[in-house]
N, C-alpha and C positions, 0 to 999 in steps of 0.2 A: 751329190749323186750324179749330176750331169757330167762332171769331170770324169768320174769313174766309168760311166757308160761310154764316153768318148774314148777313154783309154782302151776299153774292151774292143770297141769297133776298130780302132787303129791297130791293135795287136792281132786282131782276128784277120784283118786284111793282109798284114805282113807275116802272119803265122809265127809270131814271136811271143807266145804266151809265157815263156820262161821270163821274159822281161817284165811282164805284168805281175807274175808271182814274186819276182825279186823286189818289185816296187812296193807291193802291198802286204806280203806275208811276213816281212821282217820288222814291221813297225812296232813301236812301244805303245803308241796311242793313235787311234783312227777316229777322226771326227767326220761324220757324214750328215749333211743337211738335206732335207727334203727327200727322205727315203721313198715317199710315194711315187717318185719319178721312175722307180724300177718297174712299175706296173706294166705287165705285158711284154717286158723285155727279157725273154727267157735266158739268153746267153749271159746277159749281164747279171741276172739273178744267180745263175750257176756259178759264175766267177766270184760274185760277192759271197755266196755261201762258202766256197772254198777258202776265201780270204778270212771270213768270219771264223771258220773252224780252226784255221792255222793260228790265228791270233788268240783264240780262246785256249788252244793247247799250250801256248807259251805265256798264258796269263797276262796278255796285253789288255789295255783298256779300249773299249769301243763305246763311243757316245754317238747317238743318232737322234735326229729330230724328224718329225713328220707332222702333217696337218690333222692327223687323227690318231686314235689309239691303235696298237698292233692288230687287234681283232677287226678293226674297221678298214684295214688296208685291202683294197680290191686288186685282183689280178696279180697277187704276190704269192709265190709258192708257200705252201703250208709249213714246209721245213724251216723257212725263214721266219715267218710270223710266230711260230711256236718258240723259236729261239729268242726273238725280240721280247716275247711275253715272259721269258724266264728271267730277264733282267729287271732292274728297277725302272718302273714307268712313272714319270712325274709330269703332271700337267702344268704348263707355264701359263699362269693366269695374268690378265691385265693387272697392273699395280693398283693398290688401294688408293683412296682419295688422298690421304696424307702423303703417300709416296709420289703421286702425280704432282701434287703441289710442290714438293721438294725438287722434283725433276725440272719443273718449269722454272722455278726460281734459280736453280743452279745453271741451267742452260742459258737463261736470259742474262745471267751475270757474266757467263763466258762470252756472250755476244756483245757485251759492253753496254747493255741496256736493261739494268735490273728491273724486274717486274714486281710491283707492290704485292704484298701477300694477299690482300683482298681480291685483286685481279687474278692472281694465280688460282685462288679458290674458285672463282667464277668460271675460269677456263677449265679447270680440272673437273668440276662438277658436270660440265657439259660435254667433255671429251673423255669417254670412258673405255674406248675400244682397245687401244694399244699405244705403245710409246711412239711409234711412227706417226700416228695420227696426232698425238700430243705435240710432237715436234713440228708437224705441219701447221697446226693451229698457232703455235708460238711464232713461227715465221710470218704468218699472216698478220698477227697482231703487231709484231715489231716493225714489219714493212709499212703497215698502215700508219703507225705512229710516226715513222721516219718521214714518209712522203707527205703527210698532212701537217707535219711540224707541231704535233700535239703530244701532251703527256700521256703516259699509259694509264688509263682509268678503266673502270668497269664499262662505262658507256662507250668508250672507244673500242674495247674488246668486243662488246655486243655488236657494234657496227661492223667491225672487221670480220666477225664470224657469223654474220646474219644469214648467209646461205646455209651454213652448217646447222645453225640453230633452227631455221625454218624447216629443214629436212627432218630433224629430230622431232620437232613438235608435231609435224604432220604424220610421221610414221609411228611413233610410239605413244600410245595412250593406254590407260588402264583397261579400257574396253577391248583394245586390240590385243593386249596381253591376255585377258581372260579368254578371248576367242581362240588365240593361238595355243594356249595351254590346254583348253578344253578339247580342241581338235587332236592335239598330240597324245593326250591320255584317254581319248575316246569317251568323254563324258559330255553331258549337255551344258551349254552356257548357263542355263538357269540354275545348275547345281552350284555355280560360283556364288549365287546370292542366297541359296536355300539354307535351311537349318539342318539339313541332313548331315550325319556325322560318320558314316562308314568310311573306312580307310581309303577305299577306292575313289572317294569324292573329297574327303578332308585333305588328303595328301596333295593332290593337284591344286586345291584351293590355297593351301599354304605356299606352294611353289609360286603360284600366280601373285600372291601377296608379296613374297620375297622379290620377285622380278619387278613388281610395281614400285617397290621402294628403291630398287637398284637403278631402274631405267627411266623413271619419271621424277619430276620435281614435287610430286604430291606429298603432303604430310601424312603421318600415321592416321590421324582422325579422318582425313579426306579419303584415304585408301579404304579405311574401315567402312565409311559411308557407302562407297561404291561396291562393297562386298556384302550388301544386304543389311547395312546399318550396324555393322559389328563395332565393338569397342576398340579403341586404339591399342589397348593392352593385348588384345587377341592378335592384332597385326604384328605388334612388337614380338610376341612369342613366336609367331610363324617365321618372321625375319631372322630371329636369333637361331631358331631350331634348324632351318634349312641352311643358313649360312655356316653354322657349326658342322652340320652333317656333310656339307659340300667338301670340307677340308679332309674328311676321312673316307667318304664313299665315292669311289672312282666312277661307278655307274651313274650315280646322281649327278656328279660333276659333269660327266659327258652329256647327259640329258639337258642340263642347264645351259651348257655351251651351245648345243644345237638350237635350243629355244632362243637364246640371246642373239645368235647369228641370224636366225629366221626373222626375229623382230627388227633387227637393224637393217635388214634387207640386203 
């Protein structure tokens, strides 16, 4: 997106908009990263709209990424966001645990220092945000092992990542999750422990249980205990239900994404 904006500015100064059209209107495929950077830049939005329409007319492919859903884009012309919404919108989620483990083992192998599977599981369970953070954690562990002349073990990984682990342990607790979810859905924290079952309370409670399982190291029985002494099967049901719905419900997925980012600070 920044490159497109730069091209618009350059051609605007030179009054050579035919060059801009020649560059962008004849493409077979346009890949635009960080669409949110168009916010507030009216001329760039106008030129992007023209390019979008030209490419659409010739049935070219347009693939865009942004840090939010089309409806959440601020200071972007409604003509653009409505067209973005007309396409297929897909949330790119952080990889699941098994995939994170596979990524760590593959990348460590490429680095010439294979990581044992148990260590990969330990790191993957504690680094959940995205692949970049996963790679950063891997580099820390490999560097620590190299400079201390030690084998890669769970204890070594724990030592290498102690700053990261202490931040996580300090910031994300079940209590913090309950408060954050209660504030988000405008219910009382006490409702998290109560036996009340109306949907306006039961739904946020299930979401909080799901996040507790995803973002903490607590077991199902431990989570149940912190939610008013509920049975672990109740927690498991909530985790499976919200996890399953997340794959199909775009609005729920976006709410969970906001909650996760809030909790991770």
